[in-house]
PAZAPA-4460 file (N, C-alpha, C; in steps of 0.05 Angstrom, whole numbers, plus 32768, in hexadecimal, padded with zeros to 4 digits):
% residues 117
    n_x    n_y    n_z   ca_x   ca_y   ca_z    c_x    c_y    c_z   seq   type   mol
   8399   7F9F   7F39   837D   7F96   7F33   8367   7FA5   7F52     1      M     A
   834F   7FBA   7F56   834E   7FC1   7F6F   8339   7FA5   7F6D     2      L     A
   833A   7FA4   7F8D   832D   7F90   7F96   8319   7FA1   7FB1     3      K     A
   8300   7F92   7FA9   82E4   7F99   7FB7   82DD   7F87   7FCF     4      L     A
   82D3   7F90   7FE5   82CE   7F7D   7FFA   82AE   7F71   7FE8     5      K     A
   829F   7F5F   7FEE   8282   7F53   7FE1   8271   7F69   7FF9     6      P     A
   8277   7F6D   8009   8263   7F85   8017   825B   7FA6   8004     7      Q     A
   827D   7FAA   8005   827F   7FC5   7FF5   8270   7FC1   7FD9     8      V     A
   8277   7FAB   7FCA   826E   7FA8   7FB7   824A   7FA9   7FAC     9      A     A
   8240   7F97   7FBC   8223   7F99   7FC3   8222   7FB4   7FBF    10      A     A
   822A   7FC2   7FDD   8221   7FDE   7FE6   8221   7FE9   7FCA    11      L     A
   8233   7FEB   7FBA   8236   7FFE   7F9E   8225   7FF5   7F91    12      V     A
   821B   7FD5   7F88   820A   7FD0   7F79   81EF   7FD7   7F82    13      L     A
   81E8   7FD7   7FA0   81C7   7FDB   7FA0   81CB   8006   7FA4    14      L     A
   81D8   8012   7FA6   81D7   802A   7FA6   81D0   802E   7F82    15      A     A
   81DE   8024   7F75   81DD   802B   7F56   81C0   801F   7F4E    16      G     A
   81BA   800E   7F55   819F   8000   7F4D   818A   800C   7F5E    17      G     A
   8188   801A   7F6F   817A   802D   7F82   817A   804C   7F6D    18      L     A
   8190   8053   7F64   8191   8077   7F5B   8182   806D   7F3F    19      A     A
   8189   8058   7F32   8175   8052   7F1C   815C   804D   7F1B    20      A     A
   8150   8050   7F2C   8133   804D   7F38   8128   8063   7F37    21      C     A
   813E   8078   7F3A   8125   8095   7F41   811E   8096   7F1D    22      G     A
   8108   80B0   7F2A   8101   80C0   7F14   80E9   80DD   7F19    23      E     A
   80EA   80E1   7F00   80DD   80FF   7F0B   80C9   8109   7EF2    24      T     A
   80BC   8119   7EFA   809A   8124   7EE3   80A9   8135   7ED1    25      S     A
   809A   812A   7EBA   80A5   813B   7EA1   808E   8154   7E9E    26      S     A
   807F   815A   7EB2   806B   8162   7EA9   8063   8178   7EC9    27      L     A
   805F   8193   7ECA   804F   81A6   7EDA   8042   819A   7EE9    28      Q     A
   803A   81A3   7F02   8027   819F   7F13   8006   81B3   7F05    29      V     A
   800D   81C3   7EF8   7FF4   81CD   7EEB   7FF4   81C0   7ECC    30      S     A
   8003   81B3   7EC4   7FF3   8197   7EB1   7FE2   818D   7EB8    31      D     A
   7FDB   8182   7ECD   7FD0   8175   7EE2   7FAE   817D   7EE5    32      G     A
   7FB1   819A   7EDF   7F96   81A8   7EEF   7F85   81B2   7ECE    33      M     A
   7F69   81B2   7EDC   7F57   81C3   7EC8   7F45   81AB   7EBE    34      G     A
   7F39   81B4   7EAC   7F22   81A4   7E99   7F36   818E   7E89    35      P     A
   7F47   818E   7E82   7F58   817C   7E6D   7F72   817C   7E79    36      S     A
   7F7D   816E   7E92   7F8A   816F   7E9E   7FA1   8150   7E7E    37      P     A
   7FBD   8160   7E8A   7FCE   814C   7E78   7FD9   8139   7E8A    38      R     A
   7FDE   8118   7E8A   7FE7   8111   7E95   7FFF   8103   7E8C    39      L     A
   8014   80F4   7E9F   8025   80F1   7E8D   801C   80C8   7E8F    40      P     A
   8032   80C1   7E76   802A   80AA   7E6D   8036   8099   7E86    41      E     A
   8029   8083   7E88   802E   8071   7E94   8045   805F   7E9D    42      P     A
   805C   8064   7EAE   8076   8052   7EAE   807D   803E   7EC4    43      N     A
   8075   802A   7EBB   807C   800D   7ED1   809D   8010   7EDD    44      K     A
   809F   8012   7EF0   80BD   8019   7F00   80BB   8001   7F12    45      T     A
   80D5   7FF4   7F15   80D5   7FDE   7F2F   80D1   7FE6   7F46    46      L     A
   80D7   7FFC   7F42   80C2   8010   7F64   80B8   8029   7F59    47      V     A
   809F   8028   7F62   808E   803D   7F52   8097   8058   7F69    48      P     A
   8093   806A   7F5A   808E   8086   7F66   8075   8086   7F78    49      T     A
   8070   8091   7F94   805F   8099   7F9F   8067   80B8   7FAF    50      V     A
   8054   80CA   7FAA   805B   80E0   7FB4   803D   80EB   7FBE    51      N     A
   8045   80E5   7FDE   8030   80E9   7FEE   802F   810C   7FFA    52      I     A
   8013   810D   7FF3   8011   8131   7FF6   800E   812F   801A    53      A     A
   801B   813E   8028   801A   8141   8048   8002   8150   8052    54      P     A
   7FF1   814B   805E   7FD9   8154   806E   7FDC   816C   807C    55      A     A
   7FD5   817B   8073   7FCF   819C   807D   7FBB   81A0   8089    56      V     A
   7FB6   81B1   8097   7F92   81BB   80A6   7F8F   81D5   809A    57      G     A
   7F75   81DF   809F   7F6D   81FA   8098   7F83   8208   80AD    58      W     A
   7F83   8220   80A6   7F91   8232   80BF   7F76   8241   80CA    59      P     A
   7F80   8249   80E0   7F67   8250   80F5   7F52   8264   80E4    60      A     A
   7F35   8264   80E2   7F25   8271   80DF   7F24   8269   80B9    61      G     A
   7F38   8259   80AE   7F31   8259   8090   7F21   8240   808D    62      A     A
   7F18   8244   8071   7F05   8239   806F   7F03   822D   804B    63      R     A
   7EFA   821D   8033   7F01   821B   8019   7EEB   8232   8018    64      P     A
   7EEC   822A   8002   7ED9   8247   7FE7   7EC5   8231   7FE6    65      T     A
   7EAF   823D   7FE8   7E97   8227   7FE3   7E8B   8229   7FC6    66      A     A
   7E76   8218   7FC2   7E6C   821F   7FA3   7E56   8239   7FA6    67      A     A
   7E54   824C   7F92   7E3B   825F   7F90   7E22   8251   7F9B    68      P     A
   7E19   825C   7FB5   7DF6   8254   7FB9   7E01   8240   7FD1    69      G     A
   7E1D   8233   7FCF   7E15   821C   7FE9   7E36   8232   8009    70      T     A
   7E35   8221   8020   7E48   822F   8035   7E58   8209   803A    71      Q     A
   7E6F   820B   804B   7E84   8209   8054   7E83   820C   8070    72      V     A
   7E76   81ED   8081   7E7B   81F7   809F   7E95   81D4   80A7    73      A     A
   7EA1   81D7   80BB   7EB2   81CC   80CC   7E99   81B1   80CE    74      A     A
   7EA8   8199   80CA   7E94   8180   80CE   7E9F   8178   80F2    75      F     A
   7EB7   8174   80F7   7EC9   816D   8112   7ED7   8178   810F    76      A     A
   7EEA   818D   8123   7EFD   8193   8124   7F16   817C   8137    77      E     A
   7F2B   8185   812F   7F43   817F   814A   7F46   815D   8141    78      D     A
   7F40   8154   8127   7F44   8137   8127   7F6A   8136   8124    79      L     A
   7F71   811C   8125   7F87   8116   8126   7F8C   8114   8105    80      D     A
   7F7C   80F9   80F8   7F88   80F1   80DA   7F67   80E2   80D7    81      H     A
   7F54   80E8   80D7   7F37   80DF   80D3   7F3F   80D8   80B0    82      P     A
   7F37   80BB   80B1   7F3C   80AE   809E   7F28   809C   8096    83      R     A
   7F0B   8095   80A2   7EF7   808A   8094   7EDB   8090   80AB    84      W     A
   7EC8   8093   809B   7EB3   809F   80A5   7E9A   8088   809E    85      L     A
   7E88   8085   80BA   7E6E   8071   80B2   7E50   8083   80C1    86      Y     A
   7E46   808D   80B3   7E2A   809A   80BB   7E19   8082   80CC    87      V     A
   7E12   807F   80E5   7DFB   8077   80F6   7DE5   8080   80EE    88      L     A
   7DCA   806A   80F0   7DB5   8072   80EC   7DA6   8090   80FB    89      P     A
   7DAD   808F   8110   7DAB   80B3   811B   7DB8   80C7   8111    90      N     A
   7DCA   80C1   8102   7DD2   80DB   80EF   7DE8   80E6   80FA    91      G     A
   7DF4   80DA   8116   7E16   80DD   8122   7E27   80C6   810B    92      D     A
   7E42   80D0   810F   7E58   80CD   80FC   7E6F   80BA   810B    93      V     A
   7E68   80AA   810B   7E8B   809B   810F   7EA2   80A3   8101    94      L     A
   7EBF   80AC   8116   7ECF   80BC   80F8   7EF1   80A3   8107    95      V     A
   7EF7   8093   80F6   7F13   8081   80FE   7F2A   8091   80F8    96      A     A
   7F37   809A   810A   7F4D   80A3   8110   7F67   808C   8111    97      D     A
   7F7B   808E   80FC   7F8B   8071   80EE   7FA3   8083   80FE    98      D     A
   7FA9   8092   810F   7FBF   8097   8119   7FBD   8093   8136    99      V     A
   7FAA   80A8   8147   7FA8   809D   815B   7F97   8088   8163   100      S     A
   7F88   8074   8155   7F7B   805E   8158   7F63   8062   8168   101      N     A
   7F57   807A   8162   7F42   8081   8166   7F27   807F   815A   102      T     A
   7F0E   8075   815E   7EF8   8080   8157   7EE6   809D   8161   103      I     A
   7EE4   80A6   8151   7ED6   80C1   8156   7EB9   80C6   814F   104      W     A
   7EA7   80CA   8165   7E84   80CC   8158   7E85   80DF   8158   105      R     A
   7E7D   80F6   8149   7E6B   8109   814A   7E49   8105   8141   106      V     A
   7E4A   8115   8156   7E26   8117   8161   7E1B   8131   8144   107      T     A
   7E06   8132   8146   7DF3   8140   812F   7DFB   8164   8140   108      A     A
   7E04   815F   8156   7E02   817C   815E   7E22   8179   8166   109      T     A
   7E2F   8179   814C   7E51   817B   8149   7E5F   8174   816D   110      R     A
   7E54   8162   8174   7E64   815E   8190   7E76   8144   8185   111      T     A
   7E91   814A   8194   7EA1   8131   8187   7EA4   811A   819F   112      V     A
   7EA0   8106   81AA   7EB1   80EE   81B8   7EC2   80DE   81A4   113      Q     A
   7ED4   80D7   81BF   7EEB   80C9   81B1   7EE8   80AC   81C3   114      A     A
   7EEA   8093   81B9   7EED   8079   81C3   7F02   806B   81B6   115      T     A
   7F13   8067   81C4   7F2D   805E   81BF   7F30   803A   81B0   116      R     A
   7F36   8031   81A4   7F3C   8019   81A5   7F59   8005   81AE   117      Q     A
***
């Protein structure tokens, strides 16, 4: 009869349990786009699937396509990971950066000042 050490048996059970938690998508990405997106049915699992898109900046000189009659301009540049905005009464904007632990103050003239926390 095959005898396993308790640690090995626990490891095998853990690996099997984690493998059973994996799931894959049954829809293509394009199915979730457009005016009538097709969404998958909710699927309750012990460990939820979380796919986080990586943050990628615009290439130098590039900008998004604006709607007809509007234009796009950079509000501020070279911020690490801006997360929260707060507009002050004078029009300046505070931008909280959660990676560098910095609060940036962007003035109406687009001057950026950093305040470390």
